[in-house]
Residue, then its C-alpha position, 0 to 999 in steps of 0.5 A: x218173611x221170605x218170598x219166592x217168584x216162580x215163572x213157568x214157560x210153556x213149551x212151543x208145542x204145549x198150547x193148542x190152537x185155542x191158546x189154552x194150557x191143558x190142566x195137567x200142565x198147570x198141575x205139574x207147574x203147581x207141583x213144582x211150585x210146591x216143591x220149591x216152596x217146601x225146600 
């Protein structure tokens, strides 16, 4: 069994004043995680 740990760093301007990350950014991270797991 293999495991992989993925960490994503938000860009300085990514989080708005509320401190929440936009859904599109999270979906992009999920796509990158899926690509890393598939390769």
